[in-house]
N, C-alpha and C positions, 0 to 999 in steps of 0.2 A: 894449386891443388882444392885450396880449400872452396876455389869457387867453384870448381869444377864439383867438388864434393857435394855442394849445397843445390848444383841441379841436377844431380843425380836424385837426389832425396826427394824433390819436388816432383820429377818423372815417376818417380816409383810410387809416390801418393798419388796421383791424380788417377782415380778410377772409370773407365767407360761403362756406359749404358749395360745393363745386364737383362737378355730376354728371357722370358721363363712363360711357359704354354699354361693359358689358363687349362682348368681342369687336372692338374698333374696331380697323378694320384700316389706318386712314389714319396712319401713323406717322412723323414725330412728329406730334405734335398738340398744339397749343397749348390751355393749359386755364385759366390767368390769367396778368394781369400785376402786379406789384405794385411800389407805389412808396415814398418818405419823402419828406418836403417839409421835411425839416431843411436841407437843402443843396439848392445847383443844380444840374439834372440834370447828368449826367456826374461827380458828385461823391458817389456813394454806391455801395458794391459789396454787392450782394446773394448771400446763400446760404440752401438748407434743408437738412435733417436729417430723419431717421428712415425707418422703413420704404418699401424701394421706393429708396432713396437711396443712405445709406451703411449699412444695414441688411437683411439679408435680408427680400424676395429685390432684391438691388442690380439698380441699371441700370433699374429703372422711370420713376423721373421724375428731372429735371433741370431746372437755372434758369440764363439768363443773366444773369451778375452784374451786367451794366453797366444791361441794359433792364429786370431784374426779370422776365422771360418765362419761364412753369414750363410746360415742355412734359411731353408723355407718350409715352415711347420703345419699350412694349412693348404686347400686348395683354392685357387684364385678364379673369379670371375670376371670378367673382361667388362659385362655390360653392366657392371656395379663399380668398378673401379680399374682405367686400362692402364694405371702406371701408377709408383709409389716413390715420393723422395726421403731418403735417408738422409743423416748426417753421421759421419763415422768421426770417433775421436781417439789420439793414443796419448797415454799419461805412463810416465814411469812409475817406478814401484811406490814413490813418495808421493804422488799423487799430481804430480807438476805434469804441467802439457807440455807433450814435446813436441808439437806442430799443430799448426792452424787444422783445424775440425776441415773434413771434406765433404763433396755431394757424392751420393750412392744412389744413382737411379735405376728403378727395376721395371722393365718393360714388360704388362702382361701381352703375350700374343694370343690372337683372335684364333678359333675354333668353331666351326659350322655345329653350334649347338642349338640354335634356334630357328624355329621355323616361320614361314611367312605369316603374318596376320591382315586380313582383311578389314577393312574400317567398319564394314555392317556385314550382316549375314544375308539379307537381302538387300538389292538393287532394283530400282523400278523405273520404267522408260518408256514412253510414246513415240509412235510413229504413226504417221497416216497412213492406209490400206493405198495400195499401190505406188509406194514409193519405189524408185529407181534403185539399182542397185550402187552401193556405195554410199547410201545416205546413214551419216553416223547417228545413233539413238543415242547412245549413254558410255560411259567410262567408269569401268571398275578398277579398284587400287588396292592394294596391299602394302603392309611395311614388314620390314624384318631387325631385329633387334642387333643380329652381328654386324660387322665391321663393313661400314660402307662402302671402304677402299678396296674389298675384298671381293673375290666370287662367293662367299658366305652370305652377301647381300643382294646379288646379283639377282634380280627376278626376271621370271618369264611367265605371260599369260597367255593359257589356254581354253578351247571350250572342249569341256569332256561328252554333255549330250545337251541336245536340243530337236530330238525328233526326226524323224525320216528325211524332212524337206531339206533341212541344211539351210535356211534361209539367213542366217545372219554369220558373221564373221568375226572374230578379234585380234586386233594387233598385239603381237605377243610383248613388243618394249612398252608401250605405255596403257593396254587395257582398255582401249575404245573399242566399243562393239558397233557394228553397222551393217546394213543389211548388205547381202551377197549376191541373190536374185531378183529376179521382178518374180510378179503373181503374189505379192499379200493382199490378204482378201480376207476383210473382218467377218463377211458373211459366211467364209468356211471356217477360218480360225481367229478368234478374235485378241488370245493372249498367248504368249509364246513364254514358256519357261527356260529357263537355260541354267545347265551345272558349270561353273568357271572354275579354274585352277590357275593359282600363284605358285609357282617353283623357285625356289632360290639354286646357287651355282649354274646360273645361266639356264636352269629346267634341268638340272641333272641333281639337284638335291630337295631338300626337305621340300614337301608340298603340302598346300592347304586349299580349301573348296568352297564356294559361295554359291545364292541363287542370282540370278537376274532374270526379273520378271518384264515381259515386254509386253505393250499393251497396243493394240491398233486402231487409233483413231478412223472414224464413219464419215466417210465423206457419201456424197448423193450421187452413188452410181448404178440406183436400180428404182425405177421407177414403181408408182403405187400400181396394184393390179385387185379389178374387182373379182369377188369371189366367186359369182357367176354372171350369167349375161342380162337375168330378167327378172323384175321385183314386183310385185303386188302389192297394193295398199287401197283400203278404205277411209273414205270419209264422210260424215255428215254435212248434208247442204247446210247452209248461212250460217256455216261455223268459220271464225275468223281468230287467227290467233295461235291455233293450235296445233300440234305436231300430229302427221300424217304415218311417218315412217320410217326405217332407217334405209340404207345401203351399207354394205360391206367391203373394205378394201384390207387389199393385203400387201406389207411393204416390208423388203428384205433389210432397211436400212436401220440403223438403231431408234427404237423406243423412245418417243419422247423427244428426239434432237429433230434440229429444225430441216434435217434429211427426208425426216420419216413423215413430219406432217403433212395433210394433205390438202387439197382444196378442191371444192367442189364447183361445176358450173351444168345450168339449165340449157341445152343447146337449140331444141325444139320442143313442139308442142304444146308451149304454154305464151301465145300470144297477145294475152292480155295482164302477164305478169300477176294471178294469182299464187303462185308456189315462189317459194325461195329454199334453198338448201345451205346448211352451214355443216361446219367440222365439230364433231366433240371432241375436245380435245384431250379426253383420256381415252380412249377407245381408236382415236381416228375415223370412225365410221361417218356417214354421212347422214343426216338428220333435216327431214323432208317437211316442211310447213306451208299451211295454207294462210297467205295474207289478205286475201280478199273473199266475202260470202262465193259460195257457190252455189249455183242453182239447178235443182234437178232437173226440172222442168226445160230447161234451157239446155244444157249439156250434161250428162249422165258419168261422161267415162272421156278419160284423159290418158295420153301416151305422152310421155316426157323422156326425152332422151338426154342422159346424164352423161357429163365427162369426171377424171380425176385428175391432177397434176400434181406435184410435190410444189410446196410455199417456195422452197427456194430451187434454181436450175439445176439441169443434171451436169454432172461433172464432163468435159469432153472427152476422157478417158470411157465414159459408161459404155456400152452397146447401145446404138439405137433401135427403138421400139417407136411404134405408133402408140398413140395417145388410147386410153383406157376408156371405153365407152359401157356402156350399159342404159336398158331399155325399163322404163316404170311404169305402172300400170295403176293408175289410182281409178276408183270406181267412186260416185258420190250416192249416198244413201237419201233417197226420198223420205223427210221429215216433214211434218205438220208445220205451217207456216203461218203466222198471224197475217189478220188481214190490211189491205193498205189505203189509205185514202188517199188518192193520187193527186188532190189539191186540197193542199194541208196548209195553212187555214186558207178555208172558203169565206171569201169577203164578199156581202151585200149589204144593198141600201135598201131602207124600207122608211116610208115617208110616218111621222108620228101621229099619234091618234088613227093609226089603220085599225078597224075594226076587230072585234074577236074573229077566229074561224078563217081566217086570210091565210090562203098559202104564200109563202115567202121564199121558201127553195123547196129542193130535193140533195141531200146531201149522203152518198152512198160511199159505199168502201169497195174493194175487189179483191177476191182471195187466189192468194197465186199459186193453191196446189191446184192445178190446173187437172192434173191426174188422180185427183179425188174426188168425188160428191159429196160437198158440203153446204149447207144452207146460212146465211148470214142475217142475224137480227140486230136492232138498232134500239137503243136509248140515251136519254139525256142523262149527261153525266154531271153537270153543271149548269143549273141553269136558277141564278140567284133570285131573279125577281119575280120567279114564278110566270114569265110571259110567254112561253113557247108550249106548245106539246109538238111530239114527234110518232109519225108511223112507224111501229116495230121491224114491219117486214119491209115496206117501201120506201124508208128513210125522208117521206115527207115532212116538211118544219112547217105547221102552222102557228098562227098567233091565238094565244090562249085570252090573254086579256090585251087592253089597249095599250099602245105601245105611247108613253109619255118622255117626253122628252127631258123636262126637268127632274132628273131623277138620281138617288145616290148609287145608281146600277151602272151608271155612264162613265165612260172614261176618255174624256174629249169627244162627246157625242156617240162612242162605240159600247155596244154591249155584246160581252163575251159570253159565248155558252160552247160547253164541251158534249160531242156525241160520243158514245161508245158503238163501236162494231163489234161483234163474237160469233167466232163460228161454232159447229155443234161436233167438232171432232173431238178424239179423249187423249190426251184432257183437250179441254178447249182453250184457244187463245183469241185475243181481241185485240182491238186498237183504237186509238182516241184520235178524233178529228178536232178540230177548232172552229168555230164559227164565228164570226165577226160580223155584227150585226150594225149599219151606219145607219143612225133615226135620225132622218132628214128634215131639217124643220119648215114649219109651216104659220105662214103669216097668219094667226089666229086671235092675236092680241094687239089691240089700239094705244098708241104712245099715252100717259098721263101724267099731268103736271107733277112735280116733285114737292110742290106745294100750293095749296090753293088760296095763300092767303096772303098781303104783303103793306109795306107803309111806303108811302113816298110823300114828297112833297110837293104841293100844287101849284110850283111857278117853272115856267119852262127854260131848261138853261142849268137850274140851279137845284141841283138835288132830284129832278123830276123825273128819274129813269128807276128800272125796276128790273133785277133779273132775272129773268123765269129759266128754269131746266125741267126737261122732260126724262122719262124711263120708258123702258117698253122690254117686256118679258120674254118676246122674242129674242132668239140670238142672232147676228146677221149671216145674212144680207137683210134682214128683216127688220132690221133694230133702223139706228139712226143712217143717214142722216131726218133728222127730224126737222116738219114745218110749223111755224106758228103763224097763226093771222086770227084777225078780228071774224069774228061770226059773219058771215055774208049776208044772215037773214037779219042782220042790225047794221044798216049801212051809217046810220046818224052816229056811230063812236067814231069812225073814221075824222070828225070833225076836233075831237079831244083828245085823241090815243093814236097811238104808233108802233107797231112793232115792226124791229128790223132783229137781221142775225147778227149773232155774237162771235159765234164761231164757225172754223171751216174753211173754204178757202177764202184768203183776204179778211182775215177774223182784224177785227181791232185790237190793241192793246190792253192789257186789263184796267189802266185805269181810265178808258172810258166809259165803262158799266161800273166800275166798283163802287160808285158815290151810292149805290141804290140798296146792296146788300155786302158790306165791308167784310163780314164774317164768313161770307161763301167760301167755301172748298176749293180746289185749284180743279180746274175743269177737265174733264176728260179728251182724248185726241184730238188735235186741233184739225184733223181731216175729214171728221163727221159734224153735222151741226147737231148739239145738245142741246143750247142754250138761245136765247133770244133776248132781247132787250124791250120792256118796255117804258114807253115816254108820255109825257103828258104835252101836247101841242099847245094847250091854252091855258089859263092861266084859273084853276079850278077853286070852288070854295072845300071846305074844310069840311069832311064828311066820310062815310064810307059807300062805296061804290061797288058794282055787280058787274064785270067785263066778262058774257061770252065769248070763248075762245074758240077754236077749229086747229086742233091738233092732226097731223097726219105724218104716218115711218116712210121710211123708203124700201118697203116691201114690194113684191111682185106676186099677185095685186096688193096693193097700199089700203093700211086700214087706218081710219080716223075717226075722232069722236068729239064731240064738242063738251065743253067744260066752261063751269062757272070760275072766275078769279074774283076773290072779295078786296078789293084795294083799300085801304085808309087813307086819305089824304089829308095831309095836317099842314099845321102853318109853319114856314121855310125860316127859319133865319140864315143871317149874313152867309156863314158856312154852308149852308145849302142841308142843315141838319133842322129834324123838327124841333121845333120850339115846346111844343104841347108837349111835355113829359109824361101824363097821364096817360095820353093817348098812345104814348111809343110806348110805353111799358104794358099798355093793356093787348097791343096787336104786335110786338117786338116778337114775339115766340112763334108768329107765322112765320116769318122770314127763317126762321132757324134752321137748319138743315137737318138730317136725322145724323149727322156724322157727330155735329155740334151739341144734339142733345144728347149723345150716348157720353162724349165727354165729359158732360154736367154730371148727369147721372152717375157715371163710373167716378168723379171727384167726390160727388156727396156720398158715395157709397164707403169709399176709402176711410174720408173724415169720420160716419158715424165708426166705422171698425176701428179706428184708433182710439176714438173717446170711448168706447167700451171696452177695448185693451186697457186704457188707462184706468179705468175705473175697477175691473176688474184686477191690477194690480194693487192699488191702492185696496182694496177689499181683501186680498190676499195678505197684505202686509200688515193691515189689521188683525185678521184671524191669525196669522203667525205670532205677533204680538201678544195675543189675547192667551194665545196657546202657549208660547214660553211663560207669561206670570203665571195662570193655572199649573202649568206642569211646575214650576217653583214652588208652587202654595203647598203642593202635597208633602215635601220636605221640610219647608219653615213657612209659617204663616205671615209671619213679619213681614218677609218680602212680597208677598202678594199685597199687602196694604201700606207701605211706606217706603218703597223702591220706587219713586216716582220722579225722580230729577226735575221738582220743581221748587221755587222759593217761596210759595207762598202765595196770595192775592193783593198784598199790600194792607192798606186799611181799607179796605173790604172784607177781609178774613173774619169775621165774625163770630167762626162756629169752633173756635179751640179754644185755648185756656183764655180765662177772665185775668187781665193783668190788675183787676182792683183787688183780687187776693195776695198780690205781691204789696199792692200799696195800702193795703188794710188788712194786715193780718191778724189782727183782733175782733175783727167781725166774725171772723172762722174758728171756730172750738177745736181742740185736739183730738175731742172725745167725737166729732161728726163723723161720717161715715166719707171716704174718702170720694172724691170726684170719680165717674165713669169715664172711661177717654172711648171716644165712638169710633176712632179709629185702633183698637186695640185688637188683638187676634181673639181666638176662640180660646186659645192653650198656648203656653210658655212656658219653656224650662225656667227652674229656680233659678236666680243665681247663684253663683260658683263659691260666692264668699261674700259678706258685706263690705259695702264700699265705705271708703275713708273720707269724708268729707271736708272740704277745703276750708278755711277761713272764710266768714260770711258776716257780711252786718247781723247788726242784734237781732233788729228789729224784725229780720226774715229766718233767723237760724231756726224758729220753732216749725215755721212752715215747712222751711225745705228738709227737716228730720221728719216732719210727720209723710212728706210725700215720699224720703227715701225709705221709710218703714213699710211705707204701703207699696210700694213699688216690691221692694224683697219679698213680702209676705204674700202679694197678689198672683197667682200663676200664669192669669190673664193678660198681664203686662208686660210689656217687651223692657227687659233690665236696662238695656242702652237708651232707652227713650225718656225714662222717668228719671234717670240718675243725672239729666243734665242740670247744670247751677246756674240761676238766673241772678242776674246783677240785679240788683235795687237801683234806678237812677234818682231816687227822689221822690217825695211827694209833691213836688211844686212844678213837675213837668206838666206843661201845658200842649204835649205833644200828645195825637192821636195813637191808641195802640196799634202795635206794629203788626201786631199776631193775637187773635183771641184765642187765649191754650185753652180755657173754658168758658164758653157763653151759655151753658147751661148744663144744669146740673144732670139731665137726663136725657133718653133718647126716641123721648115719646114723640118731640114734634119733627123727627125725621122720617120721611118716606124713601125706603129703598126698594119699593116694589119695582122700579124703574131696571133694575138689573138683572130682571128677569128674560127683558130684549136683548142680552148680549150673548144667549147661548145659555147650553148645559150649566157649563162649569161655574158662570156668574151666580146662576140662579142658584145654587148653594149658598154664595152669599146673603142672597135676597131672602133665603128661608129663617136665615141666622139673626138677620138685623132686623128684617122688615117687621 
């Protein structure tokens, strides 16, 4: 029985879960009564603990400690707490636990007390226009705080309002919005505003609403169209790179989108490509421009056929339509145009030396304004040498002065002049033509020897050659090659002399003729004869010779002249050089070329410049030294007299102190006037304090005391110069005096006038001591 009793007590103490509805308004409300079989009724004290009793939230539940009744004291909210777990205790009157604590679970039953809530107030979606039915656009969703396992949170979606067309539908269980029928056209209606609803209890409970905004995305389903069939414009002739006008179009597609952007094409009326058309990206209009100058006299009107289409192709679903076309009429306005030189530059050739007044060409321009009566006049705009004169009406160019080829105004033999042509319109216009005149060379100069003197040895084969050169003032082809020969009028010369070509075709090497003139410079081009070699054929006596030579150039016709060549024949040495130094020195200058003379002259001038710069620099240093000495003399005259950094003139110094005064002090009285120093300044500061004399020999002590007293009292004597102590070497010294401290007692025999030549600052010393 005891065993069965224990089992009964345990069954009585186990409490099943207690359910109570949220928002229960009858408070207090009896939930359950618990009891223990351990003692008689009235002998047990009951208590509960847990959330809602002695834990937050406090005061929701309570128990009668004697009867064991558990009461609900406040309204419950399942959304805050859907269940409570408490512990129940049974004690005797003495506080002793009768049984183990047992669990008491209170379950809050849900009520439909929460409306559904959309996650956002406005939902946004996009769908392309023309989308097929069943195309899903977007999804709207809501939440419900009630128990999801009950119908209180079972939501159902619907569309309350979307306009008369009813183009969209919504799936009630998921909230997905899709197209319901065809015919979505952005150009008709670009935005749809839908009112959607969510209701719990599977659509029969509490409800809430939100907005769904659907935008239709544009596609290219509308081609552009011209606003009218014809456009008229005007442009001035000769204008290029300017806008003529605009053509206007309309496109129903979204402005600024690729489906809206237009592309223009000129189909007809512009075979030469004088026009172009582009799209204004802001307005989508076509801008017509002229890219080549138009000529009113050639064509004054254009009729262009222009087409337009989109940059992107039309969608297949778009209705087919013909390409949009328009006609553009362009009128070319006549304006005054500048004259034109058809031949520019004009090139002509004129012989040099052409006499003044000779017509050389007629240079005229034409006026493109054929529909206007205008007169052209001409003037010389540029004629640097003042060689030309121009007829202002006919444009005939004549020579004003003789045309000379060697001129600074020629560039490679060409003379450049500028001619100005001007019309008489309002305002007048002008054009410039270039006249290029080639001055043709005329063979009017004969060649000349580069030098008419030379020296060579009088023995054949041993230095008996002389290199001859010639120049010609004419330019090719009237210059080289030159022909050298002995004068035909003196055939006897051929017995002793010969002339052979030096350079040109088959020219010899430099060593073949270098003996006659080793200092000769490099020869000109080897393909033109410019030099020849004079050689002796027989041994000639020393002395001067005059050889008449005939020189001829390569012009057509050739020019020639006869010149004398003075040759000095000298005695030849073994090496082929002249032994007569006097004769060679006297005549060597004749064989020196102009380049060698210029080098020698330049070297001499450079040497003279360097010598002059050295002299100026030395003189500047002396002036700077004098200036520094004089500037220091203004502050302290002692520096000007004593600061020379020299140690004296040795035994030749006889103008300072006399050593005899130290050797024989008895010859000089203490009352005598102290000697005057020649190098003493005019004034000097008085010594700061008397000097203390060192120990000195007795025979010169008095003399030194006298000198010290004179130095301290004489303001004209520098104190540091007379305060020196001169040791006495004895009277038996046979050495000559090292320095004549006082060689004379006066300054009368000293001449200071030479200081006047040193400048204005040394002149002051000359005036004081002279």
